[in-house]
N, C-alpha and C positions, 0 to 999 in steps of 0.2 A: 477825659470822660467824654462820652460819645457825643453829645448834642453839638461838645466845640469842634467836633470833625468840620460842621457846618460851616462853621462861623468862619475856620481859619484853611477852607478848601474852597476855591473861587473854580468858577466852571463848571463843566458837566457835571460834577457830582451835586453841587449845590441846585443846578436846574433839575435834578432828578431828583432830588430832596423836595423841593418846591412843587414840583409835579406831583408827588407823591402825597404831599401835607394837603395839595387841594383837591385831589380827587379821593383819599379818607375823610378828609372834613365836610366835604358835600354830601358823601354816602351817608358820614353818622348825623348828621342836617337833616337828611330826606327821612332817615329811617323813621320817625315822630309822624312824616306826612304819608309813608307807606300807610301803617299800619291804621290813622285817620280814613286815607282814601277808601282801603279795602273794608272798612267798618260802615261807612258812608253808602258804600255801594252792594252791602251783601245786608247790615244791620245782623250781624252775626258773627260771635266772638270765634265760632268755629271757622268762621273761612277766615279772621286775620291770622288764626294758627296756620291754614295750609299755607295762606300767602310767606308766613316765616320759613316753613318747610320747602314752600317750593325755592327760594334762595338758598338753603342750606344744602340741599338732597343733588345740586348737581356739584356741587363743592366736594363732598362726598361719594359720589359715583364715577365722576369725571378728572378729580384731582390729579389721579396717579397718571393716568392717560397723558394730560396737558402737562404734565412735568417730566414726561421722557421726551415731548415735543418740544420744552425748552431747550433738554439738551441734545438735539439733533439740529434746529433751526434757527434761524434768526430771532434770537429774543427782542429785539427790536420790533421787529413786524409782528411777534405775537403778542405783544404789551399794546403797541397800537387798535391792533383787532381786538383785544379785551376791552381796552378803552372805548374802542367804538361799538359795542357791543353794551356796552353799560350806558353810551350815551343813547341808542336808539332805545334800549329799553325804557327808559326814565322818561323819555318822549312818550313810548308808548303809554306808559302809567298813568301821565299826565292828560292824556287826551280819551285814553278807552273810557269805555261804556259798561259798565256791568263786573260781576266778579271772576266770571271767566277769563274772559283779555288780562284782568287784570292779574290773574295767578299765570297765564301763558306769558306776560311780559316781567312776574317775577322770577320764571322759570329762567327767563333768558338772561338777567341781569346778574342771576346765578352761576352761569356758565360763563360771562364775562369775567365773574370774581373768578371761577378755578380756573381759570386760565391767565388772568396776571397774577396772582397769588404765587405761586411755585415760579412763575416765570422772572417777577421780580427780584425774587430772592435770589434767584442764582444770576439775576445780572447785574447782581451788585459788585459782584469781585473784579468785571471788566472796568468798575471807574474808579473802584476804592484799592485794586491791587494789596499792597500789603498791610492796607489799613480797614481791611475786610470786615474783621472783626469789629473795629469799632463802627464803621459804615451800618454792619447787621443790629448793633447796640442802639442807634440813633434811630432805623426805621421803627421799631418796639418802638422808643420815647414818642417819637410821630404821632403812630397809630395810637397809643394810651391815651395821649393829649386832645388827639382827634375824638376820641369815644369818649371824653370827659366832656369838650366844649361842643361840641356839634349839638347833641340834642338841646342843651341849655340856648346854644343860637337859635337854632331852629325852630324852639318853642316862642322866642324873642320874635323871629320872623312871622312866624303865622299871627301874631297880634294884630297886626296890618297886613298881611298877605295871604292868600290861599295855599291851601295844601298842595295845589297843581304847581303854584308857581314856585312853590319850593322844589320840586320836582324836576322843572322845568333848570332852574338855577344847578341843580347836582348834575343833569343832562351836559352842561353848558361846562360844568368844571370837569368832565371825564373828558370832554371833545377840546378843551384846553390844555390837557395833559398829555391826548395823544399826540397836538403838534410839538409838544415840547418834547418827549420823547423821541419822536421820531429825526429830531438833530441832535441826539445823544449817542457817542459812539460803544453801544452796549455790546457788541460782538465781536471777541480779539481776535478771531478766526473765523474766516467765512465757512459759512455754513452749507447743507444742502440747501436748494431749492426745492420747494413741495414737486415741482414739474418732473426734476432730474432724480427721481427717487427710480430704483432697479429693483427687482424682483427680490433681491439679496438685503438690499435696504428694509424693504418690507417686512419681510422674515426677521430683520433684527428688531423692529420697531415692536412686532408684534412681542417677540421674546422680553424686551426691554420690560414691556407691561407686564408681563404675565410673570418673569423672575425678577422683578424688581425689590420685592420684600426679600427675595431669597440671596438677590446681589447685596443686600446694604446687611446681610447676616456675615460681609466680608470683611466689614470696618467694625471693629471693636468698640462696642459701645454704642453703637448708634441706634441699633435696634430699641434698645431699652432706652433710651433719649426719647424718641420718637413714639413710644409704649405709653411709658411714664407721662409723657405731653397730653396725648390723648386721653387717657385715663383722668388727668385732673381735668381736663376739660367736661368730661362726662360727670363728674363731684361737683363740679363748681356751676354748671348747667342747672342741677337739680336745687340748687340752692337762688339760681335764677327766678326758678319758679315760684318758691318757698317765700323772698323777701318783703314783696307789695304783702301778704298774707303775715309775715310777722309784726312789720310795721303797723299795721292796721289793725291787727287784733292782739295779740298779746301783749305788745308793748304798749299798744293803744296811743301812736304818735299820729295817726291820719296821715294823708297824702302827705304834708309839709316832712314827716317824720320820715317815711319813705323816702323823697326826694334826700332828705341830708344824709340819708344811709349810702345812696346810690353816688352823694355829691363825695361822702368821706372814699368810699371803695375807690372811685376815680383819681383821686386826687394821689392816695396812696399808690396806686396804680404806675402813677405817670413817676413818682419819686422810686420804686421799686423798678421800673426798668432801666433808671441809671444805676444800680447796683448791680446788675446783671452780671455774669461775667462766663467766659466760655470752660469752665469749672464745675465738671459732676458733683462732688461734695457740695455747693453751694447751691446747687439746683435740686438735688436730694433735700439737701437741709432743709430750703424754703418750702418744700412738697410736705415733708412731714410737721413744720413748724404751722403752714396753712392749714392742716388738716385739725391739729390741735385747737388752731383760733377756732375756727369753726364749728367745734364744738362747745365752745367758751360762749360765742355769739348765739347759738341756740340755747343755750341756760341764763342769758343773760336777762335781767329783771327788769328793766327798763332801758328807753332811748339813748340814757347819758352813756350807759356802760355799755351799749350796742355798738353805739358810733364810733369812739377811738379802737374797738376791736374791729370794724368793717374796716377803718382806714389801714389797720396792720395788716389783714387779710388782706387788701389791694396790695398795700406794699408788699407782701409775697408772693402774691397773683405777678406782680411786674417783675419780679426778679425771675420766678418762673419763665416767663414767657420771654425776657431777653436772655436768660442763661440757654435755655433747649435749643433756639435759634442760632446764638453762637456757637454752641458748641455745634450745631449739625455741620454750619460753615466751616468751623473748624478742622473738623473731622474728615471732608468731601472735598475733593479736587472741584475745580470750577465744573468740569464736565461731567459731574454726578450730581452735582447740586439741585438740576431742576426733578429729577427722580424723585431724591431726599426730601425734598420741601413738598414736593406733590403728593407722596404718600403719605407725609407728616398731616398736609391741609385735609387730605381725604380722611384721615382717621381722628383727625379732631373733628371735623363736622359730624361723622358719625357719631363719635360721643357727646355731641351737643343735641344733635338730635336725639338717640337714647336717653340722655340724661334730663331734657324737657319731659320727655313722656315718662319717665320713672319718677323725677320729680313732681308731677302734676297728678299722678297714683297717689303715692305717698301722703305729699299734702291733703289731697281729698281725704282719704282714709283718716288719718291720724294729725293733723294739721300741722303748723308750718317749722315747730320746734322740732319734731321729731326728725323732720327732712333737713336740718343743720345740724343735727347730731349725728347721724349717719352718713352723710355727704363728709361731715370733719373724718368720721372713724375709718371710712372706707379710702380716703385719700390717706392720710397718716399710715393706713398698712398698705397702699400702692407703693410710699415712699419706704416704709421699711423695706419692702419685699426689694425696691430697686436697693435700696442699698447693699441687702446681703448678695443679690446677683453681682451689681459693680465690682465688690471686693472679691467676688470667684471670677469675675473675668481679670481682676488685676493680679491675682496670684495666677491664674493658668498663662496669663501673658509674663509673667517673671517666671515660672517655672514650666515651660513648654513639654 
């Protein structure tokens, strides 16, 4: 089991997971605080949306570029820079006044995330070696658990502390993570320092960004995994917009019901992350099953029916998240993973942005139930297409 890897592997890998858990938990705790300060400084729901997009857009725009950096330069240095950017951004969010500076610091935080995410995934192999697959699964479990626990802990902290205090606590978690990461052996081979780059190196760097997608086509099935992951990110983001409307509207469950749905999904996601494998069939099967379950949630007559279905959808989402990342790690060499994960996170973030917008339009026009049903149907179609494509790729490999 991936999480047991943390317990039985002392030294650098355990310290890495500790730093990753701390910064991830801090970020998820601060999520509630970011929304509150944005609303307090603007009084507008549109401003809150702008802050959320400000954090996502840098990942969509710069993830592939920063992923290529992770394959060329010191991953340890890049991760420390990312953590410092995050720390500075959240200090700025805590002390800034007005919505414009808030959005600006949210953009800075987004750039920190866009640098950290592909670099951290690429660096795991240097610590885990032959256990990279298990380590990748453990990182997904830690992330899922942090996303579940963080908002609840943050809400509890806000009962006796201000949102700004929570933002400062998150800034501290980034800086602690930076100190821990600085002491880790994350680079197996010496990498070029930025000051020593030649014109040829610069040309190679530009080509690595421009041709990253083309290069991924040389690895059988890799594009399919990345595109399918981004497609499910889009469809599930549509559901995120409609979920509170479903709970408070057709299900007549109120805010407590919405919280219950969120908790069920989160608990399921943690469990599902433990069941992920570097297996294409498991990944695609989870996508198709998740689509069917989302349609069932859209048709659920009550909270008692919707809640266990949400837990099942969360479980399948956990399987998908763990499987696709483990597949990417399994398909790529260590010096290719930064680019691969950079493209993945760029496409995932783009899918989330588009999904939020589509979900909002559909929910406004037709209500939450159709959003769930459409999202589920689209997800299942994506999965069936991927199944057909994967069989074609396998047949092509068998009969070149």
